[in-house]
C-alpha positions in Angstrom: 11.6 15.2 -6.7 14.6 15.8 -4.5 14.5 13.1 -1.9 16.9 11.3 0.4 15.5 7.8 -0.3 14.8 5.5 -3.2 12.1 3.0 -4.0 13.0 -0.6 -4.5 11.1 -3.6 -5.8 11.5 -6.5 -3.4 11.2 -10.0 -4.7 12.0 -12.1 -1.6 10.7 -11.9 1.9 13.2 -10.4 4.4 13.3 -8.7 7.7 12.4 -5.3 6.2 9.3 -6.6 4.4 8.1 -8.4 7.5 8.8 -5.4 9.7 6.6 -3.2 7.4 3.8 -5.8 7.3 3.9 -6.3 11.1 4.0 -2.6 11.8 1.2 -1.9 9.5 -0.9 -4.6 11.1 -0.1 -3.3 14.6 -1.3 0.2 13.6 -4.5 -1.2 12.0 -5.3 -3.1 15.1 -4.8 0.0 17.2 -6.8 2.3 15.0 -9.7 -0.2 14.5 -9.6 -1.4 18.1 -9.3 -5.2 17.6 -6.8 -8.0 17.9 -6.2 -10.7 15.4 -3.3 -12.6 13.7 -1.8 -10.7 10.8 -3.4 -12.0 7.6 -0.9 -10.3 5.3 1.6 -12.6 3.8 4.5 -11.3 1.7 4.1 -14.1 -0.9 0.7 -12.7 -1.8 2.6 -9.8 -3.4 5.0 -11.8 -5.5 4.8 -12.1 -9.3 2.7 -13.1 -11.0 0.1 -12.1 -8.3 1.6 -8.8 -7.3 4.5 -6.5 -6.5 6.0 -5.2 -3.3 8.0 -2.0 -2.9 9.9 -0.5 0.0 11.4 3.0 0.5 15.0 3.0 1.7 17.0 5.9 3.1 20.1 6.7 1.0 22.4 7.4 4.0 21.3 5.0 6.7 19.7 2.2 4.6 16.8 2.3 7.0 13.5 1.1 5.6 11.0 4.0 5.6 7.9 2.2 4.5 6.2 -0.1 2.0 3.4 -0.4 -0.6 2.2 -3.4 -2.6 -0.5 -4.6 -4.9 -2.0 -7.9 -5.7 -4.0 -9.0 -8.7 -7.8 -8.4 -8.2 -8.9 -9.2 -11.8 -7.3 -9.2 -15.3 -7.5 -5.4 -15.4 -7.5 -4.4 -11.8 -5.0 -4.6 -9.0 -5.6 -4.0 -5.3 -3.4 -1.6 -3.5 -2.3 -2.9 -0.1 0.5 -2.8 2.6 0.8 1.0 2.3 2.8 1.9 5.4 5.3 4.6 6.4 7.0 4.5 9.7 5.8 7.4 11.9 9.1 9.2 12.0 9.3 9.3 8.2 5.7 10.6 7.6 5.1 13.9 5.8 8.3 13.4 3.8 6.6 12.3 0.5 7.5 8.7 1.1 4.0 7.3 0.6 3.6 9.4 -2.6 6.8 8.1 -4.0 5.7 4.5 -3.2 2.4 5.1 -4.9 4.0 6.6 -8.0 6.3 3.5 -8.3 3.4 1.1 -7.8 1.2 2.9 -10.3 3.9 2.9 -12.9 4.6 -0.8 -12.3 0.9 -1.7 -12.5 0.6 0.1 -15.8 3.6 -1.9 -17.1 1.9 -5.0 -15.8 -1.2 -4.3 -17.9 -3.6 -3.1 -15.3 -6.0 -0.3 -16.2 -7.0 0.6 -12.6 -6.0 0.2 -9.0 -8.5 -0.3 -6.2 -8.1 -0.2 -2.5 -9.9 -0.3 0.9 -9.2 2.1 3.7 -11.4 3.3 6.5 -12.5 6.2 8.6 -10.1 5.3 11.4 -7.3 6.2 8.8 -8.0 9.8 8.0 -4.5 10.4 6.8 -4.7 7.5 4.3 -8.0 8.7 3.0 -6.6 12.1 2.3 -3.5 10.7 0.7 -5.5 8.6 -1.7 -7.8 11.5 -2.6 -4.8 13.7 -3.2 -3.2 11.0 -5.4 -6.3 11.0 -7.6 -8.2 8.0 -6.2 -12.0 8.4 -6.5 -14.4 6.8 -3.9 -16.3 3.8 -5.2 -18.8 1.3 -3.7 -17.3 -1.3 -1.4 -16.1 -4.4 -3.3 -15.1 -8.0 -2.7 -14.5 -9.0 0.9 -15.1 -5.4 2.0 -18.8 -5.3 1.1 -19.9 -6.4 4.6 -17.3 -4.2 6.4 -19.1 -1.1 7.8 -15.8 0.7 8.3 -14.6 0.3 4.7 -14.1 3.2 2.4 -13.0 2.0 -1.1 -11.3 3.9 -3.9 -10.3 3.4 -7.5 -7.7 5.1 -9.7 -7.5 4.7 -13.5 -4.0 4.0 -14.7 -3.1 5.7 -17.9 
């Protein structure tokens, strides 16, 4: 894939990781119409509990977006923190982040990746379906969330 950015594993919190998490949370609050403190903490995505990736523009070194996963069970990880800044959307950034995460999750011994999205995120729902995720029943803390749409993808 010819792209003007690269995907990088991040192992320490920095301004870029916080900017991605804060921007994602701001968009979630807008789409779901509520206000609350951001529950996402970068350290939740550090080994051995998870991994955090960012996409960086080759020329400007701007951060384009992020994606992460955390351990859900011995064989499943939960996809989270998927965010691409609006001006970089529709440029295959999210797909490249998902490819990197799936490859890493396989190396880390996971056999599937699960996630929660929702109807106020139609672009995300389509992205996950296009990437091979299949809809599953709600799980974990999402069982009581009426907006939740959950997915799983087997990792080969």
